C-alpha positions as CSV (number, residue, x, y, z in Angstrom):
1,M,-7.5,33.8,2.6
2,I,-6.6,32.6,-1.0
3,Q,-4.3,30.0,0.5
4,I,-7.0,28.7,2.9
5,K,-9.4,28.4,0.0
6,R,-6.9,26.4,-2.0
7,L,-6.3,24.1,1.0
8,F,-10.1,23.6,1.4
9,I,-10.5,22.8,-2.3
10,C,-7.7,20.2,-2.3
11,I,-8.9,18.5,0.8
12,S,-12.5,18.5,-0.6
13,A,-11.2,16.9,-3.8
14,S,-9.4,14.2,-1.8
15,L,-12.5,13.4,0.2
16,S,-14.7,13.3,-3.0
17,C,-12.4,10.6,-4.3
18,I,-13.4,8.2,-1.5
19,L,-16.3,7.0,-3.6
20,S,-14.0,5.9,-6.4
21,Y,-12.0,3.7,-3.9
22,A,-15.1,1.5,-3.6
23,Q,-13.8,-0.1,-6.8
24,H,-10.8,-2.0,-5.5
25,S,-8.1,-3.4,-7.8
26,T,-6.9,-7.0,-7.5
27,S,-7.6,-10.3,-9.3
28,S,-6.2,-12.9,-7.0
29,P,-7.6,-16.1,-5.6
30,Y,-5.6,-15.4,-2.4
31,S,-7.8,-12.4,-1.7
32,M,-10.7,-14.8,-0.7
33,I,-9.2,-15.1,2.8
34,G,-10.1,-12.8,5.7
35,I,-10.4,-9.1,4.8
36,G,-8.6,-9.8,1.5
37,E,-5.2,-9.1,0.1
38,I,-3.6,-6.4,2.3
39,D,-1.9,-3.8,0.1
40,T,1.6,-2.9,1.3
41,R,2.6,-0.6,-1.6
42,T,3.0,3.1,-0.9
43,Y,2.2,4.4,-4.4
44,G,4.7,7.3,-4.1
45,L,8.0,8.7,-5.3
46,N,9.9,5.6,-4.1
47,G,7.8,3.1,-6.2
48,G,10.8,2.3,-8.4
49,M,12.9,1.6,-5.3
50,A,10.6,-1.4,-4.4
51,N,8.8,1.0,-2.0
52,A,11.7,0.8,0.5
53,G,11.3,3.9,2.7
54,I,11.1,3.1,6.5
55,G,14.5,4.8,7.0
56,L,14.4,7.2,4.0
57,Y,14.9,10.8,5.2
58,V,13.9,13.0,2.3
59,K,12.2,16.4,2.4
60,N,8.9,17.1,0.6
61,F,8.1,13.4,0.1
62,L,4.8,12.0,1.4
63,N,6.2,8.7,2.6
64,N,3.5,6.3,3.8
65,S,6.1,3.7,5.0
66,N,6.9,5.6,8.2
67,P,4.9,8.5,9.6
68,A,8.1,10.0,11.2
69,T,9.6,10.6,7.8
70,L,7.2,13.4,6.9
71,I,9.2,16.5,6.4
72,V,7.7,19.5,4.5
73,D,9.5,22.8,3.9
74,S,8.0,25.9,5.5
75,L,5.5,27.8,3.3
76,A,5.0,24.7,1.1
77,F,1.9,22.6,0.4
78,I,2.2,19.2,-1.3
79,F,-0.6,17.5,-3.1
80,D,0.0,13.9,-4.4
81,V,-2.2,11.8,-6.7
82,S,-1.3,8.3,-8.0
83,L,-2.9,5.9,-10.5
84,G,-2.1,2.2,-10.8
85,S,-2.9,-0.8,-13.1
86,S,-1.9,-4.4,-13.0
87,F,-1.7,-7.3,-15.5
88,S,-1.7,-10.9,-14.0
89,Q,-1.4,-14.4,-15.4
90,F,-2.5,-17.3,-13.1
91,S,-1.5,-20.9,-13.8
92,S,-2.4,-24.2,-12.1
93,A,-2.4,-27.8,-13.3
94,G,-1.8,-26.7,-16.9
95,I,-4.7,-24.1,-16.9
96,T,-3.9,-20.4,-17.5
97,E,-6.1,-17.4,-16.8
98,N,-5.4,-13.7,-17.4
99,A,-6.7,-10.6,-15.5
100,K,-6.2,-6.9,-15.6
101,N,-7.5,-3.8,-13.7
102,A,-6.8,-0.1,-13.1
103,N,-7.8,2.4,-10.5
104,I,-6.9,5.5,-8.5
105,K,-4.4,4.4,-5.8
106,K,-3.7,7.4,-3.6
107,V,-4.8,11.0,-3.0
108,A,-2.7,12.8,-0.3
109,F,-1.6,16.2,1.0
110,G,1.2,17.4,3.3
111,V,1.8,20.7,5.0
112,K,4.1,22.0,7.8
113,L,1.8,23.4,10.5
114,F,4.4,24.4,13.0
115,P,8.2,24.7,13.0
116,R,8.7,21.2,14.4
117,F,5.4,19.5,13.2
118,T,4.3,18.3,9.7
119,L,0.8,17.0,8.9
120,S,-0.2,14.7,6.1
121,G,-3.5,13.0,5.2
122,G,-5.1,11.1,2.4
123,I,-6.9,8.0,1.2
124,T,-5.4,4.8,-0.2
125,P,-6.4,1.1,-0.5
126,F,-5.9,-1.1,2.6
127,S,-7.1,-4.5,1.3
128,N,-8.6,-5.8,-1.9
129,V,-10.9,-8.7,-2.7
130,Q,-11.6,-9.9,-6.3
131,Y,-11.8,-13.6,-7.2
132,K,-13.8,-16.1,-9.2
133,I,-13.1,-19.8,-8.5
134,H,-14.8,-22.9,-9.9
135,T,-14.1,-26.3,-8.4
136,T,-15.7,-29.7,-7.9
137,A,-16.5,-31.9,-4.9
138,D,-17.5,-35.5,-4.5
139,V,-21.1,-36.3,-3.8
140,E,-21.3,-37.9,-0.3
141,G,-22.2,-41.5,-0.7
142,G,-22.2,-41.2,-4.5
143,N,-20.6,-43.4,-7.1
144,S,-17.7,-41.2,-8.3
145,E,-20.2,-38.4,-8.9
146,K,-19.2,-34.8,-8.5
147,Y,-20.9,-31.4,-8.2
148,D,-19.8,-27.9,-9.0
149,L,-18.9,-25.2,-6.5
150,Y,-18.5,-21.5,-7.4
151,Y,-16.9,-18.9,-5.2
152,D,-17.1,-15.2,-6.1
153,G,-15.8,-12.2,-4.1
154,S,-15.4,-8.4,-4.6
155,G,-14.8,-5.2,-2.7
156,G,-12.2,-4.4,-0.1
157,L,-11.3,-1.9,2.6
158,T,-10.1,1.7,2.1
159,K,-7.9,3.6,4.5
160,A,-8.4,7.3,5.2
161,Y,-5.5,8.6,7.4
162,L,-4.0,11.5,9.1
163,S,-0.3,11.3,10.0
164,G,1.9,13.6,12.0
165,S,5.7,14.0,12.3
166,Y,7.4,15.9,15.2
167,K,11.0,16.9,15.4
168,L,11.8,15.7,18.9
169,L,15.6,16.3,18.8
170,P,17.9,17.8,16.2
171,N,18.5,14.4,14.6
172,L,15.4,12.5,15.8
173,R,11.8,12.7,14.6
174,V,8.8,10.7,15.9
175,G,5.5,10.1,14.1
176,A,2.0,8.6,14.4
177,S,-0.7,7.8,12.0
178,A,-4.4,7.3,12.7
179,S,-6.3,5.4,10.0
180,Y,-10.0,4.9,9.5
181,L,-10.8,1.7,7.7
182,F,-14.1,1.4,5.9
183,G,-15.6,-0.6,3.1
184,R,-17.7,-3.6,2.0
185,I,-16.7,-7.1,1.1
186,N,-19.1,-9.3,-0.9
187,R,-18.7,-13.1,-1.1
188,T,-21.0,-15.7,-2.7
189,E,-20.8,-19.5,-2.5
190,S,-23.0,-21.3,-5.1
191,L,-23.9,-25.0,-5.0
192,V,-26.0,-26.6,-7.7
193,S,-29.3,-24.6,-7.6
194,H,-28.8,-22.4,-4.5
195,S,-26.3,-19.9,-3.2
196,V,-25.3,-18.0,0.0
197,S,-24.2,-14.4,-0.4
198,T,-22.6,-12.5,2.5
199,A,-21.9,-8.7,2.5
200,S,-19.5,-7.6,5.3
201,E,-19.3,-4.0,6.3
202,V,-16.3,-2.6,8.2
203,D,-15.5,0.7,10.0
204,E,-12.6,0.6,12.3
205,I,-9.7,2.8,13.6
206,L,-6.0,1.7,13.5
207,M,-2.9,3.4,14.8
208,D,0.7,3.1,13.6
209,F,3.9,4.6,15.1
210,G,7.3,5.4,13.8
211,L,10.6,7.2,14.5
212,I,13.6,8.1,12.3
213,Y,17.2,9.1,13.2
214,N,19.2,11.1,10.6
215,K,22.9,11.9,10.8
216,A,25.3,13.7,8.4
217,I,28.6,11.8,8.5
218,S,30.3,14.2,6.1
219,N,29.5,17.2,3.9
220,A,28.5,14.8,1.1
221,T,27.0,11.8,2.9
222,N,24.0,11.2,5.1
223,I,22.7,8.1,6.9
224,S,19.3,7.5,8.5
225,A,17.5,4.7,10.2
226,G,13.9,4.2,11.1
227,L,11.5,1.9,13.0
228,T,7.7,1.4,12.8
229,Y,5.3,-0.4,15.0
230,S,1.6,-1.4,14.7
231,Y,-0.2,-3.1,17.6
232,E,-2.6,-6.1,17.3
233,S,-6.1,-5.0,16.3
234,Q,-9.5,-6.6,15.9
235,I,-11.6,-5.5,13.0
236,K,-15.4,-5.7,13.5
237,M,-17.3,-7.0,10.5
238,K,-21.1,-6.7,10.3
239,N,-22.4,-9.4,8.1
240,Y,-25.6,-9.5,6.0
241,T,-26.3,-13.0,4.6
242,T,-28.8,-13.7,1.8
243,Y,-30.1,-17.2,1.0
244,S,-31.2,-17.7,-2.6
245,M,-33.7,-20.5,-1.8
246,S,-35.7,-18.4,0.5
247,G,-34.7,-14.9,-0.6
248,E,-34.3,-13.9,3.0
249,T,-31.6,-11.7,4.4
250,D,-30.2,-12.5,7.9
251,V,-28.3,-9.9,9.8
252,K,-25.9,-12.0,11.9
253,S,-24.2,-10.8,15.0
254,S,-20.9,-9.1,14.3
255,T,-17.8,-11.2,13.7
256,Y,-14.2,-10.2,14.2
257,T,-11.0,-10.7,12.2
258,S,-7.6,-9.8,13.6
259,L,-4.5,-8.1,12.4
260,P,-1.3,-9.0,14.2
261,H,1.3,-6.6,15.7
262,S,4.0,-5.8,13.2
263,I,7.3,-4.1,13.2
264,G,9.5,-2.6,10.5
265,A,13.1,-1.5,10.4
266,G,14.9,0.4,7.6
267,A,18.0,2.3,6.8
268,A,19.1,4.6,4.0
269,L,22.4,6.1,2.7
270,Q,22.4,9.3,0.7
271,T,25.4,10.9,-1.0
272,V,26.1,13.9,-3.2
273,R,29.2,14.0,-5.4
274,G,29.5,17.3,-7.2
275,R,26.1,17.7,-8.8
276,S,25.1,14.1,-8.8
277,Y,22.9,12.5,-6.1
278,G,22.5,8.8,-5.1
279,V,20.5,7.0,-2.4
280,F,20.2,3.4,-1.2
281,S,17.4,2.2,1.0
282,I,16.5,-1.1,2.6
283,D,13.5,-2.3,4.7
284,Y,12.6,-5.3,6.7
285,R,9.1,-6.0,7.9
286,F,7.8,-8.7,10.3
287,G,4.2,-9.6,11.1
288,N,3.3,-11.9,14.0
289,W,0.6,-13.7,12.0
290,A,1.3,-17.0,13.8
291,S,-0.7,-15.6,16.8
292,I,-3.8,-15.1,14.6
293,K,-6.4,-17.9,14.2
294,S,-7.3,-18.6,10.6
295,P,-10.9,-18.2,9.5
296,D,-10.5,-21.0,6.9
297,Q,-9.8,-24.6,7.8
298,R,-8.0,-25.2,4.6
299,M,-5.1,-22.9,5.5
300,H,-3.4,-21.3,8.5
301,Y,-1.3,-18.3,9.3
302,A,2.5,-18.2,9.9
303,N,4.8,-15.3,10.6
304,N,5.4,-13.0,7.7
305,H,8.8,-11.7,6.6
306,R,9.5,-9.2,3.8
307,I,12.6,-7.4,2.6
308,N,12.6,-4.4,0.2
309,A,15.7,-2.7,-1.2
310,G,16.2,0.0,-3.8
311,L,18.5,2.7,-5.1
312,A,18.1,5.9,-7.0
313,Y,20.5,8.1,-9.0
314,V,20.4,11.6,-10.4
315,P,23.3,12.4,-12.8
316,N,23.1,16.2,-12.5
317,Y,20.3,17.7,-10.5
318,R,21.4,21.4,-11.2
319,T,21.9,21.4,-14.9
320,P,19.5,23.7,-16.8
321,R,20.5,22.4,-20.2
322,N,20.2,18.6,-20.2
323,Y,16.8,17.6,-18.8
324,F,17.6,13.8,-18.8
325,Q,20.4,14.4,-16.4
326,R,17.9,15.8,-13.9
327,I,15.7,12.7,-14.0
328,Q,16.0,10.4,-11.0
329,Y,16.5,6.8,-12.2
330,Q,15.4,4.0,-9.8
331,A,15.7,0.2,-9.4
332,G,14.9,-2.2,-6.6
333,G,13.9,-5.7,-5.6
334,Y,11.9,-7.5,-2.9
335,G,11.2,-11.0,-1.5
336,E,8.5,-12.2,0.9
337,I,7.8,-15.3,2.9
338,S,4.0,-14.9,3.1
339,N,1.7,-15.4,6.1
340,L,-0.3,-18.0,4.2
341,I,0.2,-21.8,4.4
342,I,-2.4,-23.5,2.2
343,N,-2.7,-27.3,2.3
344,G,0.7,-27.4,3.9
345,N,2.4,-25.3,1.2
346,R,3.9,-21.8,2.0
347,L,3.1,-18.9,-0.3
348,M,6.2,-17.0,-1.5
349,E,6.7,-13.8,-3.5
350,T,9.7,-12.2,-5.3
351,G,10.0,-9.4,-7.8
352,F,12.0,-6.3,-9.0
353,T,11.0,-2.7,-9.8
354,V,12.2,0.1,-12.1
355,G,11.1,3.7,-12.2
356,A,11.9,7.3,-12.8
357,V,11.0,10.7,-11.2
358,F,10.7,13.6,-13.7
359,P,11.2,17.1,-12.3
360,I,8.8,19.9,-13.3
361,K,8.6,23.5,-12.3
362,N,12.2,24.1,-11.3
363,N,12.5,20.6,-9.7
364,Y,9.9,21.3,-6.9
365,S,7.0,19.4,-8.4
366,Q,7.5,15.9,-9.9
367,I,5.9,13.3,-12.1
368,Y,6.8,9.7,-11.2
369,F,6.5,6.3,-12.8
370,S,7.3,2.8,-11.7
371,A,6.9,-0.8,-13.0
372,D,6.8,-3.8,-10.8
373,F,7.6,-7.3,-12.2
374,G,6.9,-10.1,-9.8
375,S,5.6,-13.6,-9.1
376,R,4.1,-15.5,-6.2
377,G,3.0,-19.0,-5.5
378,G,4.6,-22.2,-4.4
379,K,4.5,-26.0,-4.7
380,G,0.9,-27.2,-5.1
381,L,-0.4,-23.6,-5.3
382,I,-1.8,-21.3,-7.9
383,N,1.1,-19.4,-9.4
384,E,0.8,-15.7,-10.4
385,N,3.0,-13.7,-12.7
386,Y,2.2,-10.0,-12.7
387,I,3.2,-6.5,-13.9
388,R,2.0,-3.5,-11.9
389,L,2.3,0.0,-13.2
390,N,2.1,3.2,-11.1
391,V,2.1,6.8,-12.3
392,G,1.5,9.9,-10.3
393,V,2.2,13.6,-9.7
394,S,3.5,15.3,-6.6
395,I,2.7,19.1,-6.7
396,N,4.7,21.3,-4.5
397,Q,3.6,24.9,-4.2
398,T,4.4,27.9,-2.0
399,W,1.0,28.9,-0.5
400,F,1.7,30.7,2.7
401,L,3.9,33.5,1.5
402,K,2.8,37.1,2.1
403,W,4.0,39.5,-0.6
404,Q,5.3,42.9,0.5
405,Y,5.0,46.0,-1.8
406,D,7.0,49.2,-1.5
């Protein structure tokens, strides 16, 4: 009964945090398109490894990269909370702007329900919208006269999910994740003395699938490979438009925006030498964005390609004397050819990460930290340099143990 109460309290705390996710964290002009900037980070123990985890086979790790990788020990319950912040500098045509933000990024739990089945759930950002843009346009028929245009946006979508992983064969696990997207996106376009504001509300269900194959090639070395797939989905948006001149609000018929089908592939190599432990993980993701029609005439979509790779090392995971040798040190890098082509120019992104995982409570629970240093932009585009920090705690407790007394 005590364990059930604990489970109920943790899940209730997770759900209560949904309201806090209404404040989404980004400050990017590229978030003005569609449902905003889709968040691909996992905010977990592999953050310092550039979030590479599609093929990463590690127990007691709530890995959002691939639902098949969820593996929790019997009798254990894992609770994971992550916080994040970012610092960005935007530059274009000799003009520089700075932005910063911080917010809760993930609340999740994991538990082994049956001998072959692990369940995980939580909430995390799905897309973010936050921008303020000022530009000018020529007055039609005017004599080199211009007028001001202002674009403002805020909000985003949150993902509440349940994921399950099933051990189908001794070396093969399959998984699926059902996600409920919800949220509100606010956009305003202001021209001279009047403006048009649109609030778009979303509630939609998405599904993702995955598998992972794990094989020990020696007593000290293990390899694993994983695949993920998401099918093409349409997201229904109910729009409320307010016109400042009349003060009237018009509820338009629902519009739709699409997400393409996407696939991911990853592999990992883990090795133990004496009391030291090392792992290397690499991912590739493809999104078929070229099949999606752009909602904005100034840009169009192209297929998206992204590579993440990272490694981790623990000098001595068993020593009781030297704590620093039990820390897991991480590093990684990534590169992306974005799905956005703006005025004929392709948006690109590159970066590297560093991080560390600090064991607590006999190495079962952990505190993790990662830093992401990256840039994105391209010829003729707004260029962004950013630093993103992530800190969290993963609590692993034995809940379902029945004590016996003589």
